[in-house]
Wavefront OBJ file of the C-alpha trace (Angstrom):
o trace
v 0.000 0.000 0.000
v 1.156 3.514 -0.653
v 1.806 5.325 2.582
v 4.579 7.808 1.968
v 4.063 10.849 4.138
v 0.756 9.713 5.562
v -0.646 11.779 8.395
v 0.233 10.708 11.747
v -2.432 7.846 15.093
v -7.756 7.307 20.139
v -10.619 5.664 19.414
v -13.447 7.823 20.518
v -14.529 7.321 24.072
v -18.018 6.250 24.972
v -18.952 9.856 25.595
v -18.101 10.876 22.013
v -20.539 8.615 20.188
v -24.265 9.130 20.078
v -25.119 5.487 19.823
v -28.225 3.755 20.962
v -29.305 0.129 20.579
v -29.488 -0.785 16.894
v -30.738 -4.058 15.482
v -32.601 -5.623 12.574
v -36.128 -4.310 12.397
v -37.695 -7.759 12.592
v -35.900 -8.771 15.771
v -37.610 -6.729 18.476
v -40.657 -4.667 19.212
v -40.493 -0.908 19.697
v -41.161 -1.376 23.422
v -38.075 -3.607 23.703
v -35.965 -0.907 22.095
v -37.293 1.729 24.448
v -36.593 -0.515 27.424
v -32.930 -0.867 26.475
v -32.625 2.834 25.745
v -34.143 3.865 29.077
v -31.851 1.556 31.024
v -28.889 3.639 29.937
v -30.326 7.116 30.265
v -28.676 7.426 33.679
v -25.317 7.977 31.993
v -23.939 11.428 32.852
v -23.204 12.431 29.249
v -25.763 12.147 26.532
v -23.830 14.086 23.903
v -21.235 13.963 22.379
v -2.762 -20.873 42.213
v -2.523 -23.821 39.993
v -1.247 -25.397 43.181
v -0.792 -24.308 46.769
v 1.713 -25.792 49.205
v 0.587 -26.441 52.790
v 2.328 -24.352 55.418
v 2.815 -27.400 57.629
v 5.609 -28.674 55.363
v 8.845 -26.661 55.541
v 10.210 -25.374 52.239
v 13.510 -27.125 52.937
v 11.783 -30.514 52.980
v 10.004 -29.836 49.722
v 12.806 -28.273 47.721
v 15.953 -28.704 49.807
v 17.560 -25.946 51.861
v 19.413 -24.470 48.883
v 16.284 -24.276 46.729
v 14.280 -22.837 49.617
v 16.881 -20.122 50.097
v 16.720 -19.335 46.401
v 12.970 -18.955 46.595
v 13.290 -16.613 49.543
v 15.928 -14.503 47.817
v 14.421 -14.295 44.346
v 10.682 -14.618 44.925
v 10.317 -13.904 48.634
v 7.746 -16.688 48.946
v 6.516 -19.869 47.373
v 3.178 -18.165 46.956
v 4.702 -15.663 44.518
v 6.134 -18.491 42.424
v 2.886 -20.448 42.388
v 0.983 -17.249 41.640
v 3.147 -16.598 38.592
v 2.582 -20.138 37.396
v -1.155 -19.790 37.911
v -1.175 -16.569 35.902
v 0.845 -18.176 33.123
v -1.565 -21.101 32.876
v -4.540 -18.739 33.005
v -3.086 -16.759 30.108
v -2.388 -19.938 28.152
v -5.986 -21.144 28.600
v -7.437 -17.750 27.654
v -5.266 -17.382 24.566
v -6.006 -20.944 23.484
v -9.705 -20.139 23.655
v -9.212 -16.949 21.626
v -7.623 -18.910 18.798
v -10.652 -21.220 18.660
v -13.348 -18.565 19.021
v -15.468 -17.941 15.933
v -14.738 -14.283 15.216
v -15.518 -11.947 12.344
v -15.111 -8.246 11.656
v -18.701 -7.019 11.491
v -18.746 -3.305 10.811
v -16.974 -0.034 11.442
v -18.645 3.009 12.967
v -17.854 6.638 12.148
v -19.602 10.002 12.119
v -20.571 12.113 9.127
v -21.898 15.643 8.712
v -24.555 15.011 6.041
v -26.011 11.502 6.016
v -27.975 11.847 2.776
v -24.976 13.256 0.922
v -22.684 10.484 2.154
v -25.185 7.741 1.300
v -25.518 9.182 -2.207
v -21.730 9.216 -2.666
v -21.250 5.661 -1.375
v -24.061 4.191 -3.477
v -23.445 6.096 -6.713
v -19.635 6.312 -6.682
v -18.495 3.317 -4.652
v -21.272 0.889 -5.556
v -22.406 0.176 -2.007
v -25.983 -0.711 -1.088
v -28.023 0.955 1.635
v -28.785 -2.002 3.904
v -30.849 -0.186 6.518
v -31.415 3.241 7.983
v -33.161 4.655 11.004
v -33.858 8.040 12.527
v -34.194 8.650 16.264
v -35.518 12.220 16.563
v -35.977 12.044 20.329
v -32.248 11.345 20.648
v -31.318 13.675 17.777
v -29.354 11.249 15.650
v -29.698 9.014 12.603
v -27.627 6.117 11.333
v -27.298 4.042 8.199
v -25.618 0.733 7.341
v -24.051 0.352 3.902
v -22.011 -2.368 2.281
v -21.668 -4.836 -0.553
v -23.756 -7.641 0.902
v -25.838 -8.752 3.904
v -24.551 -7.763 7.341
v -24.456 -11.369 8.520
v -21.818 -12.234 5.924
v -20.064 -8.984 4.948
v -18.046 -6.228 6.567
v -20.103 -3.013 6.408
v -19.952 0.635 7.447
v -22.255 2.253 9.977
v -22.603 5.983 9.450
v -23.850 8.151 12.316
v -25.266 11.638 11.924
v -25.821 13.753 15.062
v -28.356 16.504 14.551
v -26.732 19.871 14.022
v -23.157 18.562 13.725
v -21.952 19.010 10.162
v -18.224 18.507 10.599
v -15.884 16.222 12.538
v -12.183 16.132 13.197
v -10.860 12.940 11.626
v -7.448 13.410 13.227
v -4.271 11.907 11.826
v -4.441 8.457 13.395
v -7.146 6.971 11.201
v -5.701 6.043 7.815
v -8.188 4.813 5.227
v -10.634 2.144 4.140
v -9.771 -0.200 1.299
v -12.246 -1.090 -1.455
v -11.599 -3.718 -4.096
v -12.944 -2.760 -7.552
v -12.836 -4.395 -10.964
v -11.364 -1.358 -12.725
v -9.709 1.415 -10.709
v -9.455 3.831 -13.655
v -13.176 3.575 -14.496
v -14.114 4.003 -10.840
v -11.967 7.110 -10.592
v -13.566 8.556 -13.749
v -17.003 8.000 -12.227
v -15.972 9.660 -8.977
v -14.625 12.662 -10.862
v -17.866 12.905 -12.825
v -19.733 13.035 -9.516
v -17.341 15.759 -8.343
v -15.599 13.479 -5.890
v -12.089 14.225 -4.718
v -9.225 12.099 -6.098
v -6.006 12.468 -4.113
v -3.931 9.844 -5.953
v -4.471 9.024 -9.601
v -4.646 5.370 -10.705
v -1.304 3.645 -10.999
v 0.733 0.751 -9.698
v 1.700 0.728 -6.050
v 5.353 1.582 -5.454
v 7.400 -1.593 -5.479
v 4.505 -3.697 -6.792
v 2.082 -4.285 -9.626
v -1.317 -3.749 -7.979
v -3.208 -0.801 -9.466
v -4.486 1.581 -6.813
v -5.885 5.099 -6.364
v -6.891 7.220 -3.376
v -10.078 9.247 -2.988
v -11.888 11.134 -0.232
v -15.563 11.030 0.655
v -17.559 14.219 1.416
v -16.332 14.232 5.035
v -12.675 13.693 4.175
v -12.439 9.984 5.038
v -9.886 8.390 2.724
v -10.539 5.313 0.604
v -7.916 3.274 -1.224
v -9.221 1.677 -4.400
v -7.484 -1.629 -5.170
v -7.899 -3.375 -8.500
v -9.028 -6.945 -7.799
v -11.100 -9.253 -9.930
v -14.250 -10.761 -8.391
v -13.388 -9.929 -4.776
v -15.819 -11.697 -2.388
v -15.406 -8.900 0.173
v -15.132 -5.530 -1.633
v -14.924 -3.510 1.611
v -11.673 -5.265 2.296
v -9.521 -3.153 4.578
v -9.312 -0.667 7.428
v -6.015 1.074 8.176
v -5.060 2.522 11.565
v -1.734 3.991 12.694
v 0.005 2.690 15.807
v 2.976 3.802 17.892
v 4.653 0.418 18.425
v 4.063 -2.109 15.659
v 5.478 -5.170 17.412
v 3.376 -4.407 20.488
v 0.257 -4.055 18.341
v 0.932 -7.254 16.394
v 1.352 -9.168 19.640
v -1.835 -7.661 21.084
v -4.008 -8.358 18.051
v -2.660 -11.885 17.698
v -3.187 -12.837 21.333
v -6.049 -10.636 22.471
v -8.052 -10.484 19.241
v -7.051 -13.858 17.819
v -6.027 -12.371 14.478
v -3.356 -13.794 12.200
v -0.397 -11.795 10.977
v -1.056 -12.181 7.256
v 1.911 -10.147 6.081
v 4.362 -7.520 7.215
v 6.364 -5.121 5.070
v 8.994 -2.539 5.932
v 9.503 0.468 3.662
v 12.649 2.217 4.892
v 12.679 4.537 1.890
v 9.371 6.041 3.031
v 10.031 5.413 6.733
v 7.047 3.247 7.574
v 6.187 -0.399 8.219
v 2.820 -2.107 7.819
v 1.317 -5.279 9.288
v -1.858 -6.807 7.873
v -3.945 -8.662 10.471
v -7.166 -10.605 10.013
v -9.314 -13.697 10.479
v -8.653 -15.215 7.093
v -6.901 -14.726 3.744
v -6.528 -11.108 2.701
v -8.132 -11.689 -0.711
v -11.315 -13.134 0.817
v -11.846 -11.267 4.086
v -11.824 -7.773 5.524
v -8.507 -7.116 7.270
v -6.944 -4.597 9.608
v -3.819 -2.864 8.328
v -1.633 -1.396 11.079
v 0.894 1.252 10.064
v 3.929 2.417 12.004
v 5.628 5.638 10.883
v 9.245 5.736 12.010
v 9.670 7.662 15.252
v 5.971 8.439 15.767
v 4.547 6.981 18.972
v 1.284 8.912 19.451
v -1.533 10.048 17.184
v -4.469 12.421 17.251
v -7.609 10.338 16.780
v -10.055 13.219 16.473
v -13.774 12.636 17.062
v -14.956 11.328 13.701
v -13.868 7.695 13.713
v -15.567 5.701 16.481
v -14.862 1.954 16.588
v -14.906 -1.421 14.926
v -17.405 -4.126 15.925
v -16.363 -7.791 16.122
v -18.460 -10.891 16.743
v -17.463 -13.391 19.441
v -18.992 -16.464 21.064
v -18.261 -15.276 24.611
v -17.762 -11.661 25.660
v -16.584 -12.686 29.139
v -13.686 -14.767 27.858
v -12.942 -12.146 25.245
v -12.661 -9.436 27.897
v -10.408 -11.629 30.041
v -8.047 -12.328 27.156
v -7.921 -8.637 26.238
v -7.036 -7.708 29.827
v -4.275 -10.332 29.929
v -2.816 -8.892 26.727
v -2.672 -5.313 27.967
v -5.953 -3.980 26.593
v -8.294 -1.758 28.597
v -11.916 -2.772 29.118
v -14.143 0.301 28.861
v -17.377 -1.610 29.350
v -17.329 -4.738 31.454
v -18.853 -7.760 29.724
v -22.458 -8.502 30.531
v -25.989 -8.806 29.223
v -28.112 -5.973 27.987
v -31.241 -5.576 30.155
v -34.267 -7.444 28.897
v -32.506 -9.167 25.991
v -30.327 -12.265 25.882
v -27.421 -10.457 24.249
v -24.043 -9.672 25.771
v -21.555 -6.968 24.964
v -18.149 -5.641 25.998
v -15.901 -2.833 24.756
v -12.157 -2.248 24.944
v -9.238 -0.069 23.927
v -6.070 -1.444 22.381
v -2.624 -0.217 23.583
v -2.914 2.810 21.275
v -6.425 3.702 22.404
v -8.298 2.389 19.354
v -11.731 1.190 20.401
v -13.453 -2.106 19.623
v -16.902 -3.374 20.559
v -17.542 -7.099 20.959
v -20.930 -8.753 20.623
v -22.150 -12.277 21.195
v -23.673 -14.499 18.566
v -27.001 -15.867 19.835
v -29.468 -18.411 18.516
v -32.932 -17.551 17.275
v -35.641 -19.975 16.260
v -37.218 -19.009 12.976
v -39.523 -20.741 10.521
v -40.693 -23.367 12.968
v -37.929 -25.512 14.402
v -35.009 -24.393 12.286
v -32.307 -22.561 14.266
v -29.771 -20.138 12.934
v -27.114 -18.044 14.550
v -27.688 -14.380 14.057
v -25.868 -11.368 15.384
v -27.936 -8.774 17.161
v -26.082 -5.491 16.944
v -26.905 -3.389 19.980
v -25.292 -0.208 21.173
v -25.612 1.565 24.486
v -23.272 4.472 23.936
v -24.240 8.033 24.716
v -22.621 11.023 23.094
l 1 2 3 4 5 6 7 8
l 10 11 12 13 14 15 16 17 18 19 20 21 22 23 24 25 26 27 28 29 30 31 32 33 34 35 36 37 38 39 40 41 42 43 44 45 46 47 48
l 49 50 51 52 53 54 55 56 57 58 59 60 61 62 63 64 65 66 67 68 69 70 71 72 73 74 75 76 77 78 79 80 81 82 83 84 85 86 87 88 89 90 91 92 93 94 95 96 97 98 99 100 101 102 103 104 105 106 107 108 109 110 111 112 113 114 115 116 117 118 119 120 121 122 123 124 125 126 127 128 129 130 131 132 133 134 135 136 137 138 139 140 141 142 143 144 145 146 147 148 149 150 151 152 153 154 155 156 157 158 159 160 161 162 163 164 165 166 167 168 169 170 171 172 173 174 175 176 177 178 179 180 181 182 183 184 185 186 187 188 189 190 191 192 193 194 195 196 197 198 199 200 201 202 203 204 205 206 207 208 209 210 211 212 213 214 215 216 217 218 219 220 221 222 223 224 225 226 227 228 229 230 231 232 233 234 235 236 237 238 239 240 241 242 243 244 245 246 247 248 249 250 251 252 253 254 255 256 257 258 259 260 261 262 263 264 265 266 267 268 269 270 271 272 273 274 275 276 277 278 279 280 281 282 283 284 285 286 287 288 289 290 291 292 293 294 295 296 297 298 299 300 301 302 303 304 305 306 307 308 309 310 311 312 313 314 315 316 317 318 319 320 321 322 323 324 325 326 327 328 329 330 331 332 333 334 335 336 337 338 339 340 341 342 343 344 345 346 347 348 349 350 351 352 353 354 355 356 357 358 359 360 361 362 363 364 365 366 367 368 369 370 371 372 373 374 375 376 377 378 379 380
């Protein structure tokens, strides 16, 4: 990917995002929605020992006098040693579970200043479909989901419009979204015809053969167009900047259960990238982490909000994230009145993620399917 002199990398806090429970229209009644909403109106801001050794047995008898002395000198107590072992095993169990959890990148949330204008640009210029939209006048916000296929099988965008807010600070930490298209040049011509902004004309990526171009949407969010034939997941990438790439790779591998799909250093342009994801890059949406030499902190602004990821167990997910150095911003637990669980966290750089459980619903008689209920409880 072309990075060059890309801008420099905090996911918005809960208080920045005007988010309320959102879910498929056929899943709940209006009264259920109101119940969830009212449960969270108390928020202050509406705007923006694997083993233990018995003390009756002297350490010298268990380990020998020399070993006991070593324990006293280096660990001060047997309890500290056993505690470390217990923690190590706990981490191993948690990380093993993470690797076997059924996870998928669901959607990304960000704020826009004119919802109708952005929907028009995404559908007419980028070929997305409007999957669903809703307006909540009593809470003074609207949102819309767009993508290239159903939400239960594709990575999609969730746009949020807060009444009266027509501009957001994107910051310099968020990088871009990647979209795979059949013909980059034709797509760019269409965008120009619609008076869209092209910031990098079509051409091969430096050091490679892939044809790319860069554009900006009406709010200034950047999109990289990548020429790929018959891509099963057109909305294929999200790029974020981080201050310590090795730390981030380790965190996303262990805490998020992602694979390191590829890593590339570009000393000429003084940046390194790491592509992380839950499957092959040509078939799944992936997260591209970028490290710019010598830059350890980024301004995240208040436009980009978070990414949502599906998990089978929010409790185990939260535990693994804590063990890997992440910060839980909403403890895992059920949403009142509905059998759905949620948790939220920040990675070491402050980028926010929301995790949701996959629950079973009975539909069409006795047939059961797993379906994700996307619910939000954020105030802004």
